[in-house]
mmCIF file of the N, C-alpha and C atoms, coordinates in Angstrom:
data_MODEL
# 
_entry.id   MODEL 
# 
loop_
_atom_site.group_PDB 
_atom_site.id 
_atom_site.type_symbol 
_atom_site.label_atom_id 
_atom_site.label_alt_id 
_atom_site.label_comp_id 
_atom_site.label_asym_id 
_atom_site.label_entity_id 
_atom_site.label_seq_id 
_atom_site.pdbx_PDB_ins_code 
_atom_site.Cartn_x 
_atom_site.Cartn_y 
_atom_site.Cartn_z 
_atom_site.occupancy 
_atom_site.B_iso_or_equiv 
_atom_site.pdbx_formal_charge 
_atom_site.auth_seq_id 
_atom_site.auth_comp_id 
_atom_site.auth_asym_id 
_atom_site.auth_atom_id 
_atom_site.pdbx_PDB_model_num 
ATOM 1   N N  . UNK A 1 1  ? 98.440  100.550 100.986 1.00 0.00 ? 1  UNK A N  1 
ATOM 2   C CA . UNK A 1 1  ? 99.007  98.982  100.691 1.00 0.00 ? 1  UNK A CA 1 
ATOM 3   C C  . UNK A 1 1  ? 98.891  99.265  99.500  1.00 0.00 ? 1  UNK A C  1 
ATOM 4   N N  . UNK A 1 2  ? 99.082  100.505 98.837  1.00 0.00 ? 2  UNK A N  1 
ATOM 5   C CA . UNK A 1 2  ? 98.936  101.351 97.359  1.00 0.00 ? 2  UNK A CA 1 
ATOM 6   C C  . UNK A 1 2  ? 100.375 101.212 96.598  1.00 0.00 ? 2  UNK A C  1 
ATOM 7   N N  . UNK A 1 3  ? 100.293 100.002 95.888  1.00 0.00 ? 3  UNK A N  1 
ATOM 8   C CA . UNK A 1 3  ? 102.050 100.977 95.572  1.00 0.00 ? 3  UNK A CA 1 
ATOM 9   C C  . UNK A 1 3  ? 101.853 102.131 94.697  1.00 0.00 ? 3  UNK A C  1 
ATOM 10  N N  . UNK A 1 4  ? 100.859 102.542 93.543  1.00 0.00 ? 4  UNK A N  1 
ATOM 11  C CA . UNK A 1 4  ? 100.989 103.156 92.611  1.00 0.00 ? 4  UNK A CA 1 
ATOM 12  C C  . UNK A 1 4  ? 101.175 102.224 91.091  1.00 0.00 ? 4  UNK A C  1 
ATOM 13  N N  . UNK A 1 5  ? 100.848 102.983 89.766  1.00 0.00 ? 5  UNK A N  1 
ATOM 14  C CA . UNK A 1 5  ? 101.241 102.571 88.990  1.00 0.00 ? 5  UNK A CA 1 
ATOM 15  C C  . UNK A 1 5  ? 101.738 101.874 88.874  1.00 0.00 ? 5  UNK A C  1 
ATOM 16  N N  . UNK A 1 6  ? 101.988 100.876 88.323  1.00 0.00 ? 6  UNK A N  1 
ATOM 17  C CA . UNK A 1 6  ? 103.465 100.536 87.635  1.00 0.00 ? 6  UNK A CA 1 
ATOM 18  C C  . UNK A 1 6  ? 103.163 100.322 86.100  1.00 0.00 ? 6  UNK A C  1 
ATOM 19  N N  . UNK A 1 7  ? 105.021 100.387 85.987  1.00 0.00 ? 7  UNK A N  1 
ATOM 20  C CA . UNK A 1 7  ? 105.380 100.998 84.711  1.00 0.00 ? 7  UNK A CA 1 
ATOM 21  C C  . UNK A 1 7  ? 106.772 100.100 84.153  1.00 0.00 ? 7  UNK A C  1 
ATOM 22  N N  . UNK A 1 8  ? 107.062 100.059 83.342  1.00 0.00 ? 8  UNK A N  1 
ATOM 23  C CA . UNK A 1 8  ? 107.816 99.362  82.356  1.00 0.00 ? 8  UNK A CA 1 
ATOM 24  C C  . UNK A 1 8  ? 109.005 100.130 81.932  1.00 0.00 ? 8  UNK A C  1 
ATOM 25  N N  . UNK A 1 9  ? 110.032 100.103 82.104  1.00 0.00 ? 9  UNK A N  1 
ATOM 26  C CA . UNK A 1 9  ? 111.469 100.681 81.752  1.00 0.00 ? 9  UNK A CA 1 
ATOM 27  C C  . UNK A 1 9  ? 111.545 100.478 80.025  1.00 0.00 ? 9  UNK A C  1 
ATOM 28  N N  . UNK A 1 10 ? 111.073 101.490 78.996  1.00 0.00 ? 10 UNK A N  1 
ATOM 29  C CA . UNK A 1 10 ? 111.891 101.346 77.880  1.00 0.00 ? 10 UNK A CA 1 
ATOM 30  C C  . UNK A 1 10 ? 112.610 103.014 77.483  1.00 0.00 ? 10 UNK A C  1 
ATOM 31  N N  . UNK A 1 11 ? 113.823 102.186 77.853  1.00 0.00 ? 11 UNK A N  1 
ATOM 32  C CA . UNK A 1 11 ? 114.933 103.160 77.495  1.00 0.00 ? 11 UNK A CA 1 
ATOM 33  C C  . UNK A 1 11 ? 115.113 103.632 75.755  1.00 0.00 ? 11 UNK A C  1 
ATOM 34  N N  . UNK A 1 12 ? 115.511 104.232 74.807  1.00 0.00 ? 12 UNK A N  1 
ATOM 35  C CA . UNK A 1 12 ? 116.488 104.113 73.463  1.00 0.00 ? 12 UNK A CA 1 
ATOM 36  C C  . UNK A 1 12 ? 117.887 102.751 73.814  1.00 0.00 ? 12 UNK A C  1 
ATOM 37  N N  . UNK A 1 13 ? 119.078 103.627 74.907  1.00 0.00 ? 13 UNK A N  1 
ATOM 38  C CA . UNK A 1 13 ? 119.467 102.509 75.129  1.00 0.00 ? 13 UNK A CA 1 
ATOM 39  C C  . UNK A 1 13 ? 119.819 101.315 76.264  1.00 0.00 ? 13 UNK A C  1 
ATOM 40  N N  . UNK A 1 14 ? 118.381 101.220 76.461  1.00 0.00 ? 14 UNK A N  1 
ATOM 41  C CA . UNK A 1 14 ? 118.485 99.861  77.183  1.00 0.00 ? 14 UNK A CA 1 
ATOM 42  C C  . UNK A 1 14 ? 118.380 100.467 78.727  1.00 0.00 ? 14 UNK A C  1 
ATOM 43  N N  . UNK A 1 15 ? 119.082 101.369 78.982  1.00 0.00 ? 15 UNK A N  1 
ATOM 44  C CA . UNK A 1 15 ? 119.203 101.664 80.693  1.00 0.00 ? 15 UNK A CA 1 
ATOM 45  C C  . UNK A 1 15 ? 118.350 102.593 81.084  1.00 0.00 ? 15 UNK A C  1 
ATOM 46  N N  . UNK A 1 16 ? 117.722 103.019 82.352  1.00 0.00 ? 16 UNK A N  1 
ATOM 47  C CA . UNK A 1 16 ? 117.073 103.766 82.845  1.00 0.00 ? 16 UNK A CA 1 
ATOM 48  C C  . UNK A 1 16 ? 118.160 104.539 83.927  1.00 0.00 ? 16 UNK A C  1 
ATOM 49  N N  . UNK A 1 17 ? 118.808 105.939 83.979  1.00 0.00 ? 17 UNK A N  1 
ATOM 50  C CA . UNK A 1 17 ? 119.069 105.870 85.447  1.00 0.00 ? 17 UNK A CA 1 
ATOM 51  C C  . UNK A 1 17 ? 118.690 106.446 86.538  1.00 0.00 ? 17 UNK A C  1 
ATOM 52  N N  . UNK A 1 18 ? 118.426 106.048 87.424  1.00 0.00 ? 18 UNK A N  1 
ATOM 53  C CA . UNK A 1 18 ? 118.033 106.452 88.577  1.00 0.00 ? 18 UNK A CA 1 
ATOM 54  C C  . UNK A 1 18 ? 118.349 107.825 89.554  1.00 0.00 ? 18 UNK A C  1 
ATOM 55  N N  . UNK A 1 19 ? 117.814 108.904 89.605  1.00 0.00 ? 19 UNK A N  1 
ATOM 56  C CA . UNK A 1 19 ? 119.259 109.587 89.895  1.00 0.00 ? 19 UNK A CA 1 
ATOM 57  C C  . UNK A 1 19 ? 118.421 110.137 92.004  1.00 0.00 ? 19 UNK A C  1 
ATOM 58  N N  . UNK A 1 20 ? 119.521 110.759 92.727  1.00 0.00 ? 20 UNK A N  1 
ATOM 59  C CA . UNK A 1 20 ? 118.614 110.826 93.707  1.00 0.00 ? 20 UNK A CA 1 
ATOM 60  C C  . UNK A 1 20 ? 118.061 112.529 94.330  1.00 0.00 ? 20 UNK A C  1 
ATOM 61  N N  . UNK A 1 21 ? 117.856 113.027 93.134  1.00 0.00 ? 21 UNK A N  1 
ATOM 62  C CA . UNK A 1 21 ? 116.841 114.541 93.559  1.00 0.00 ? 21 UNK A CA 1 
ATOM 63  C C  . UNK A 1 21 ? 115.544 114.709 91.539  1.00 0.00 ? 21 UNK A C  1 
ATOM 64  N N  . UNK A 1 22 ? 115.391 115.758 91.614  1.00 0.00 ? 22 UNK A N  1 
ATOM 65  C CA . UNK A 1 22 ? 114.706 115.180 90.370  1.00 0.00 ? 22 UNK A CA 1 
ATOM 66  C C  . UNK A 1 22 ? 115.213 115.926 89.152  1.00 0.00 ? 22 UNK A C  1 
ATOM 67  N N  . UNK A 1 23 ? 116.740 116.026 88.709  1.00 0.00 ? 23 UNK A N  1 
ATOM 68  C CA . UNK A 1 23 ? 117.105 116.669 87.471  1.00 0.00 ? 23 UNK A CA 1 
ATOM 69  C C  . UNK A 1 23 ? 118.364 115.818 87.301  1.00 0.00 ? 23 UNK A C  1 
ATOM 70  N N  . UNK A 1 24 ? 119.004 115.960 86.233  1.00 0.00 ? 24 UNK A N  1 
ATOM 71  C CA . UNK A 1 24 ? 119.974 114.930 85.736  1.00 0.00 ? 24 UNK A CA 1 
ATOM 72  C C  . UNK A 1 24 ? 121.536 115.426 86.633  1.00 0.00 ? 24 UNK A C  1 
ATOM 73  N N  . UNK A 1 25 ? 121.131 116.496 86.939  1.00 0.00 ? 25 UNK A N  1 
ATOM 74  C CA . UNK A 1 25 ? 122.394 117.081 88.215  1.00 0.00 ? 25 UNK A CA 1 
ATOM 75  C C  . UNK A 1 25 ? 122.316 116.067 88.900  1.00 0.00 ? 25 UNK A C  1 
ATOM 76  N N  . UNK A 1 26 ? 121.845 115.819 89.142  1.00 0.00 ? 26 UNK A N  1 
ATOM 77  C CA . UNK A 1 26 ? 121.913 114.888 91.003  1.00 0.00 ? 26 UNK A CA 1 
ATOM 78  C C  . UNK A 1 26 ? 122.802 113.977 90.777  1.00 0.00 ? 26 UNK A C  1 
ATOM 79  N N  . UNK A 1 27 ? 123.072 112.955 92.057  1.00 0.00 ? 27 UNK A N  1 
ATOM 80  C CA . UNK A 1 27 ? 123.696 112.226 91.308  1.00 0.00 ? 27 UNK A CA 1 
ATOM 81  C C  . UNK A 1 27 ? 122.554 110.441 91.380  1.00 0.00 ? 27 UNK A C  1 
ATOM 82  N N  . UNK A 1 28 ? 124.214 109.646 90.631  1.00 0.00 ? 28 UNK A N  1 
ATOM 83  C CA . UNK A 1 28 ? 123.192 108.783 89.989  1.00 0.00 ? 28 UNK A CA 1 
ATOM 84  C C  . UNK A 1 28 ? 123.399 107.818 90.921  1.00 0.00 ? 28 UNK A C  1 
ATOM 85  N N  . UNK A 1 29 ? 122.266 107.080 91.385  1.00 0.00 ? 29 UNK A N  1 
ATOM 86  C CA . UNK A 1 29 ? 121.783 105.496 91.981  1.00 0.00 ? 29 UNK A CA 1 
ATOM 87  C C  . UNK A 1 29 ? 122.301 104.362 91.952  1.00 0.00 ? 29 UNK A C  1 
ATOM 88  N N  . UNK A 1 30 ? 121.765 104.240 90.876  1.00 0.00 ? 30 UNK A N  1 
ATOM 89  C CA . UNK A 1 30 ? 122.400 102.908 90.200  1.00 0.00 ? 30 UNK A CA 1 
ATOM 90  C C  . UNK A 1 30 ? 121.108 103.249 88.778  1.00 0.00 ? 30 UNK A C  1 
ATOM 91  N N  . UNK A 1 31 ? 121.088 102.199 88.180  1.00 0.00 ? 31 UNK A N  1 
ATOM 92  C CA . UNK A 1 31 ? 120.238 101.652 86.978  1.00 0.00 ? 31 UNK A CA 1 
ATOM 93  C C  . UNK A 1 31 ? 119.095 101.132 86.718  1.00 0.00 ? 31 UNK A C  1 
ATOM 94  N N  . UNK A 1 32 ? 118.432 101.429 85.962  1.00 0.00 ? 32 UNK A N  1 
ATOM 95  C CA . UNK A 1 32 ? 117.435 99.881  85.428  1.00 0.00 ? 32 UNK A CA 1 
ATOM 96  C C  . UNK A 1 32 ? 117.606 100.060 84.007  1.00 0.00 ? 32 UNK A C  1 
ATOM 97  N N  . UNK A 1 33 ? 117.141 98.596  83.810  1.00 0.00 ? 33 UNK A N  1 
ATOM 98  C CA . UNK A 1 33 ? 117.137 97.601  82.633  1.00 0.00 ? 33 UNK A CA 1 
ATOM 99  C C  . UNK A 1 33 ? 115.664 97.749  81.767  1.00 0.00 ? 33 UNK A C  1 
ATOM 100 N N  . UNK A 1 34 ? 115.584 97.920  80.546  1.00 0.00 ? 34 UNK A N  1 
ATOM 101 C CA . UNK A 1 34 ? 115.016 97.541  80.178  1.00 0.00 ? 34 UNK A CA 1 
ATOM 102 C C  . UNK A 1 34 ? 113.571 95.946  80.537  1.00 0.00 ? 34 UNK A C  1 
ATOM 103 N N  . UNK A 1 35 ? 112.217 96.501  80.532  1.00 0.00 ? 35 UNK A N  1 
ATOM 104 C CA . UNK A 1 35 ? 112.375 95.618  80.845  1.00 0.00 ? 35 UNK A CA 1 
ATOM 105 C C  . UNK A 1 35 ? 111.427 94.930  82.618  1.00 0.00 ? 35 UNK A C  1 
ATOM 106 N N  . UNK A 1 36 ? 112.624 96.333  83.308  1.00 0.00 ? 36 UNK A N  1 
ATOM 107 C CA . UNK A 1 36 ? 112.495 96.360  84.806  1.00 0.00 ? 36 UNK A CA 1 
ATOM 108 C C  . UNK A 1 36 ? 110.864 96.621  85.111  1.00 0.00 ? 36 UNK A C  1 
ATOM 109 N N  . UNK A 1 37 ? 110.033 96.544  85.957  1.00 0.00 ? 37 UNK A N  1 
ATOM 110 C CA . UNK A 1 37 ? 108.975 96.827  86.783  1.00 0.00 ? 37 UNK A CA 1 
ATOM 111 C C  . UNK A 1 37 ? 109.252 97.692  87.514  1.00 0.00 ? 37 UNK A C  1 
ATOM 112 N N  . UNK A 1 38 ? 108.315 99.300  87.850  1.00 0.00 ? 38 UNK A N  1 
ATOM 113 C CA . UNK A 1 38 ? 108.963 100.044 88.621  1.00 0.00 ? 38 UNK A CA 1 
ATOM 114 C C  . UNK A 1 38 ? 107.222 100.152 89.441  1.00 0.00 ? 38 UNK A C  1 
ATOM 115 N N  . UNK A 1 39 ? 106.861 101.052 90.268  1.00 0.00 ? 39 UNK A N  1 
ATOM 116 C CA . UNK A 1 39 ? 105.743 102.028 90.774  1.00 0.00 ? 39 UNK A CA 1 
ATOM 117 C C  . UNK A 1 39 ? 105.796 103.484 90.518  1.00 0.00 ? 39 UNK A C  1 
ATOM 118 N N  . UNK A 1 40 ? 105.129 103.616 90.678  1.00 0.00 ? 40 UNK A N  1 
ATOM 119 C CA . UNK A 1 40 ? 105.027 105.468 90.680  1.00 0.00 ? 40 UNK A CA 1 
ATOM 120 C C  . UNK A 1 40 ? 104.849 105.929 91.881  1.00 0.00 ? 40 UNK A C  1 
ATOM 121 N N  . UNK A 1 41 ? 105.317 106.254 93.057  1.00 0.00 ? 41 UNK A N  1 
ATOM 122 C CA . UNK A 1 41 ? 105.382 106.629 94.199  1.00 0.00 ? 41 UNK A CA 1 
ATOM 123 C C  . UNK A 1 41 ? 104.921 108.227 94.056  1.00 0.00 ? 41 UNK A C  1 
ATOM 124 N N  . UNK A 1 42 ? 104.904 109.338 93.239  1.00 0.00 ? 42 UNK A N  1 
ATOM 125 C CA . UNK A 1 42 ? 104.988 110.439 93.467  1.00 0.00 ? 42 UNK A CA 1 
ATOM 126 C C  . UNK A 1 42 ? 104.825 110.790 92.077  1.00 0.00 ? 42 UNK A C  1 
ATOM 127 N N  . UNK A 1 43 ? 104.684 112.325 91.878  1.00 0.00 ? 43 UNK A N  1 
ATOM 128 C CA . UNK A 1 43 ? 104.798 112.755 90.478  1.00 0.00 ? 43 UNK A CA 1 
ATOM 129 C C  . UNK A 1 43 ? 105.733 113.918 90.638  1.00 0.00 ? 43 UNK A C  1 
ATOM 130 N N  . UNK A 1 44 ? 106.358 114.716 89.951  1.00 0.00 ? 44 UNK A N  1 
ATOM 131 C CA . UNK A 1 44 ? 106.653 115.950 90.449  1.00 0.00 ? 44 UNK A CA 1 
ATOM 132 C C  . UNK A 1 44 ? 106.068 116.780 89.722  1.00 0.00 ? 44 UNK A C  1 
ATOM 133 N N  . UNK A 1 45 ? 106.573 118.371 90.012  1.00 0.00 ? 45 UNK A N  1 
ATOM 134 C CA . UNK A 1 45 ? 105.459 119.150 89.439  1.00 0.00 ? 45 UNK A CA 1 
ATOM 135 C C  . UNK A 1 45 ? 106.920 120.768 89.975  1.00 0.00 ? 45 UNK A C  1 
ATOM 136 N N  . UNK A 1 46 ? 106.292 121.823 88.718  1.00 0.00 ? 46 UNK A N  1 
ATOM 137 C CA . UNK A 1 46 ? 107.192 122.897 88.214  1.00 0.00 ? 46 UNK A CA 1 
ATOM 138 C C  . UNK A 1 46 ? 105.914 123.866 88.443  1.00 0.00 ? 46 UNK A C  1 
ATOM 139 N N  . UNK A 1 47 ? 106.542 125.157 88.820  1.00 0.00 ? 47 UNK A N  1 
ATOM 140 C CA . UNK A 1 47 ? 105.535 126.365 88.690  1.00 0.00 ? 47 UNK A CA 1 
ATOM 141 C C  . UNK A 1 47 ? 105.918 126.917 87.577  1.00 0.00 ? 47 UNK A C  1 
ATOM 142 N N  . UNK A 1 48 ? 104.491 127.355 86.477  1.00 0.00 ? 48 UNK A N  1 
ATOM 143 C CA . UNK A 1 48 ? 105.216 128.609 85.494  1.00 0.00 ? 48 UNK A CA 1 
ATOM 144 C C  . UNK A 1 48 ? 103.896 129.057 86.281  1.00 0.00 ? 48 UNK A C  1 
ATOM 145 N N  . UNK A 1 49 ? 104.442 130.535 86.215  1.00 0.00 ? 49 UNK A N  1 
ATOM 146 C CA . UNK A 1 49 ? 103.784 131.200 87.238  1.00 0.00 ? 49 UNK A CA 1 
ATOM 147 C C  . UNK A 1 49 ? 102.463 130.984 88.635  1.00 0.00 ? 49 UNK A C  1 
ATOM 148 N N  . UNK A 1 50 ? 101.593 130.889 88.315  1.00 0.00 ? 50 UNK A N  1 
ATOM 149 C CA . UNK A 1 50 ? 100.931 130.525 89.562  1.00 0.00 ? 50 UNK A CA 1 
ATOM 150 C C  . UNK A 1 50 ? 100.262 128.911 89.453  1.00 0.00 ? 50 UNK A C  1 
ATOM 151 N N  . UNK A 1 51 ? 100.081 128.471 88.444  1.00 0.00 ? 51 UNK A N  1 
ATOM 152 C CA . UNK A 1 51 ? 100.430 127.020 87.937  1.00 0.00 ? 51 UNK A CA 1 
ATOM 153 C C  . UNK A 1 51 ? 101.561 125.807 88.002  1.00 0.00 ? 51 UNK A C  1 
ATOM 154 N N  . UNK A 1 52 ? 100.644 124.912 88.558  1.00 0.00 ? 52 UNK A N  1 
ATOM 155 C CA . UNK A 1 52 ? 101.458 124.019 89.426  1.00 0.00 ? 52 UNK A CA 1 
ATOM 156 C C  . UNK A 1 52 ? 101.319 123.069 88.073  1.00 0.00 ? 52 UNK A C  1 
ATOM 157 N N  . UNK A 1 53 ? 102.288 121.955 87.417  1.00 0.00 ? 53 UNK A N  1 
ATOM 158 C CA . UNK A 1 53 ? 102.815 121.578 85.716  1.00 0.00 ? 53 UNK A CA 1 
ATOM 159 C C  . UNK A 1 53 ? 102.894 120.023 86.374  1.00 0.00 ? 53 UNK A C  1 
ATOM 160 N N  . UNK A 1 54 ? 102.974 119.257 86.165  1.00 0.00 ? 54 UNK A N  1 
ATOM 161 C CA . UNK A 1 54 ? 104.101 118.374 86.366  1.00 0.00 ? 54 UNK A CA 1 
ATOM 162 C C  . UNK A 1 54 ? 105.173 118.456 85.100  1.00 0.00 ? 54 UNK A C  1 
ATOM 163 N N  . UNK A 1 55 ? 106.184 118.085 86.119  1.00 0.00 ? 55 UNK A N  1 
ATOM 164 C CA . UNK A 1 55 ? 107.434 117.950 85.464  1.00 0.00 ? 55 UNK A CA 1 
ATOM 165 C C  . UNK A 1 55 ? 108.182 116.432 84.956  1.00 0.00 ? 55 UNK A C  1 
ATOM 166 N N  . UNK A 1 56 ? 109.126 116.048 84.607  1.00 0.00 ? 56 UNK A N  1 
ATOM 167 C CA . UNK A 1 56 ? 109.395 115.659 83.392  1.00 0.00 ? 56 UNK A CA 1 
ATOM 168 C C  . UNK A 1 56 ? 109.683 113.509 84.609  1.00 0.00 ? 56 UNK A C  1 
ATOM 169 N N  . UNK A 1 57 ? 109.715 114.331 85.648  1.00 0.00 ? 57 UNK A N  1 
ATOM 170 C CA . UNK A 1 57 ? 110.507 112.913 86.643  1.00 0.00 ? 57 UNK A CA 1 
ATOM 171 C C  . UNK A 1 57 ? 109.207 112.888 88.052  1.00 0.00 ? 57 UNK A C  1 
ATOM 172 N N  . UNK A 1 58 ? 109.516 111.795 88.018  1.00 0.00 ? 58 UNK A N  1 
ATOM 173 C CA . UNK A 1 58 ? 108.593 110.917 89.369  1.00 0.00 ? 58 UNK A CA 1 
ATOM 174 C C  . UNK A 1 58 ? 109.331 110.158 89.663  1.00 0.00 ? 58 UNK A C  1 
ATOM 175 N N  . UNK A 1 59 ? 109.079 109.528 91.326  1.00 0.00 ? 59 UNK A N  1 
ATOM 176 C CA . UNK A 1 59 ? 108.828 109.137 92.092  1.00 0.00 ? 59 UNK A CA 1 
ATOM 177 C C  . UNK A 1 59 ? 109.075 107.741 92.282  1.00 0.00 ? 59 UNK A C  1 
ATOM 178 N N  . UNK A 1 60 ? 110.477 106.567 92.490  1.00 0.00 ? 60 UNK A N  1 
ATOM 179 C CA . UNK A 1 60 ? 109.567 105.009 91.923  1.00 0.00 ? 60 UNK A CA 1 
ATOM 180 C C  . UNK A 1 60 ? 110.013 104.202 92.942  1.00 0.00 ? 60 UNK A C  1 
ATOM 181 N N  . UNK A 1 61 ? 109.095 103.465 93.683  1.00 0.00 ? 61 UNK A N  1 
ATOM 182 C CA . UNK A 1 61 ? 109.467 101.721 94.048  1.00 0.00 ? 61 UNK A CA 1 
ATOM 183 C C  . UNK A 1 61 ? 110.188 101.049 92.896  1.00 0.00 ? 61 UNK A C  1 
ATOM 184 N N  . UNK A 1 62 ? 110.871 99.995  93.244  1.00 0.00 ? 62 UNK A N  1 
ATOM 185 C CA . UNK A 1 62 ? 111.202 98.879  92.595  1.00 0.00 ? 62 UNK A CA 1 
ATOM 186 C C  . UNK A 1 62 ? 109.849 97.781  92.798  1.00 0.00 ? 62 UNK A C  1 
ATOM 187 N N  . UNK A 1 63 ? 109.346 97.102  91.790  1.00 0.00 ? 63 UNK A N  1 
ATOM 188 C CA . UNK A 1 63 ? 108.173 96.649  91.488  1.00 0.00 ? 63 UNK A CA 1 
ATOM 189 C C  . UNK A 1 63 ? 107.227 95.293  93.019  1.00 0.00 ? 63 UNK A C  1 
ATOM 190 N N  . UNK A 1 64 ? 106.689 95.676  93.912  1.00 0.00 ? 64 UNK A N  1 
ATOM 191 C CA . UNK A 1 64 ? 106.137 95.176  95.291  1.00 0.00 ? 64 UNK A CA 1 
ATOM 192 C C  . UNK A 1 64 ? 107.031 95.135  95.721  1.00 0.00 ? 64 UNK A C  1 
ATOM 193 N N  . UNK A 1 65 ? 107.867 96.410  95.991  1.00 0.00 ? 65 UNK A N  1 
ATOM 194 C CA . UNK A 1 65 ? 108.021 97.182  97.133  1.00 0.00 ? 65 UNK A CA 1 
ATOM 195 C C  . UNK A 1 65 ? 107.489 98.707  97.192  1.00 0.00 ? 65 UNK A C  1 
ATOM 196 N N  . UNK A 1 66 ? 107.263 99.453  98.272  1.00 0.00 ? 66 UNK A N  1 
ATOM 197 C CA . UNK A 1 66 ? 106.251 100.285 98.853  1.00 0.00 ? 66 UNK A CA 1 
ATOM 198 C C  . UNK A 1 66 ? 108.171 101.666 99.234  1.00 0.00 ? 66 UNK A C  1 
ATOM 199 N N  . UNK A 1 67 ? 109.205 100.988 98.541  1.00 0.00 ? 67 UNK A N  1 
ATOM 200 C CA . UNK A 1 67 ? 110.266 101.608 99.029  1.00 0.00 ? 67 UNK A CA 1 
ATOM 201 C C  . UNK A 1 67 ? 111.191 102.886 98.132  1.00 0.00 ? 67 UNK A C  1 
ATOM 202 N N  . UNK A 1 68 ? 111.412 103.823 98.525  1.00 0.00 ? 68 UNK A N  1 
ATOM 203 C CA . UNK A 1 68 ? 111.824 104.794 97.439  1.00 0.00 ? 68 UNK A CA 1 
ATOM 204 C C  . UNK A 1 68 ? 112.945 104.776 96.744  1.00 0.00 ? 68 UNK A C  1 
ATOM 205 N N  . UNK A 1 69 ? 113.277 104.548 95.945  1.00 0.00 ? 69 UNK A N  1 
ATOM 206 C CA . UNK A 1 69 ? 114.736 104.514 95.476  1.00 0.00 ? 69 UNK A CA 1 
ATOM 207 C C  . UNK A 1 69 ? 115.400 105.672 95.018  1.00 0.00 ? 69 UNK A C  1 
ATOM 208 N N  . UNK A 1 70 ? 114.714 106.135 94.169  1.00 0.00 ? 70 UNK A N  1 
ATOM 209 C CA . UNK A 1 70 ? 115.090 107.579 93.311  1.00 0.00 ? 70 UNK A CA 1 
ATOM 210 C C  . UNK A 1 70 ? 114.067 107.962 92.427  1.00 0.00 ? 70 UNK A C  1 
ATOM 211 N N  . UNK A 1 71 ? 114.320 108.837 91.673  1.00 0.00 ? 71 UNK A N  1 
ATOM 212 C CA . UNK A 1 71 ? 113.907 109.972 90.794  1.00 0.00 ? 71 UNK A CA 1 
ATOM 213 C C  . UNK A 1 71 ? 114.346 109.058 89.490  1.00 0.00 ? 71 UNK A C  1 
ATOM 214 N N  . UNK A 1 72 ? 113.221 108.770 88.179  1.00 0.00 ? 72 UNK A N  1 
ATOM 215 C CA . UNK A 1 72 ? 114.150 108.847 87.378  1.00 0.00 ? 72 UNK A CA 1 
ATOM 216 C C  . UNK A 1 72 ? 112.867 109.566 86.215  1.00 0.00 ? 72 UNK A C  1 
ATOM 217 N N  . UNK A 1 73 ? 113.648 109.867 84.730  1.00 0.00 ? 73 UNK A N  1 
ATOM 218 C CA . UNK A 1 73 ? 112.489 110.743 83.868  1.00 0.00 ? 73 UNK A CA 1 
ATOM 219 C C  . UNK A 1 73 ? 111.121 110.185 83.481  1.00 0.00 ? 73 UNK A C  1 
ATOM 220 N N  . UNK A 1 74 ? 109.970 111.026 83.438  1.00 0.00 ? 74 UNK A N  1 
ATOM 221 C CA . UNK A 1 74 ? 108.709 109.208 83.444  1.00 0.00 ? 74 UNK A CA 1 
ATOM 222 C C  . UNK A 1 74 ? 108.952 109.265 81.889  1.00 0.00 ? 74 UNK A C  1 
ATOM 223 N N  . UNK A 1 75 ? 109.597 109.421 80.712  1.00 0.00 ? 75 UNK A N  1 
ATOM 224 C CA . UNK A 1 75 ? 109.248 110.018 79.173  1.00 0.00 ? 75 UNK A CA 1 
ATOM 225 C C  . UNK A 1 75 ? 109.941 108.371 79.172  1.00 0.00 ? 75 UNK A C  1 
ATOM 226 N N  . UNK A 1 76 ? 110.236 107.354 79.979  1.00 0.00 ? 76 UNK A N  1 
ATOM 227 C CA . UNK A 1 76 ? 111.355 106.443 79.921  1.00 0.00 ? 76 UNK A CA 1 
ATOM 228 C C  . UNK A 1 76 ? 110.603 105.155 79.985  1.00 0.00 ? 76 UNK A C  1 
ATOM 229 N N  . UNK A 1 77 ? 108.978 105.630 81.425  1.00 0.00 ? 77 UNK A N  1 
ATOM 230 C CA . UNK A 1 77 ? 108.702 104.719 81.175  1.00 0.00 ? 77 UNK A CA 1 
ATOM 231 C C  . UNK A 1 77 ? 107.278 104.104 80.247  1.00 0.00 ? 77 UNK A C  1 
ATOM 232 N N  . UNK A 1 78 ? 107.072 103.416 79.782  1.00 0.00 ? 78 UNK A N  1 
ATOM 233 C CA . UNK A 1 78 ? 105.416 102.620 79.360  1.00 0.00 ? 78 UNK A CA 1 
ATOM 234 C C  . UNK A 1 78 ? 104.550 102.351 80.685  1.00 0.00 ? 78 UNK A C  1 
ATOM 235 N N  . UNK A 1 79 ? 103.262 102.566 79.935  1.00 0.00 ? 79 UNK A N  1 
ATOM 236 C CA . UNK A 1 79 ? 102.192 101.406 81.252  1.00 0.00 ? 79 UNK A CA 1 
ATOM 237 C C  . UNK A 1 79 ? 102.974 100.392 80.585  1.00 0.00 ? 79 UNK A C  1 
ATOM 238 N N  . UNK A 1 80 ? 101.815 99.316  81.385  1.00 0.00 ? 80 UNK A N  1 
ATOM 239 C CA . UNK A 1 80 ? 101.529 97.917  81.360  1.00 0.00 ? 80 UNK A CA 1 
ATOM 240 C C  . UNK A 1 80 ? 101.022 97.376  80.648  1.00 0.00 ? 80 UNK A C  1 
# 
């Protein structure tokens, strides 16, 4: 029942693209607006050599749900 950390969208142009995968090359699912609240479900990793390090992408759900809706760039999410 843990929904994960709650964040709010804060993007310079006022919207944040939600993608099907962890890259801007994946299909656009929807857009969120500044102020929308989301939960981080899981964080993306990449490997540098044998070390796993966080990448810029996270899986999100909308506020008060546990349903995965897609991936967004973490740099446009701010702590509440």
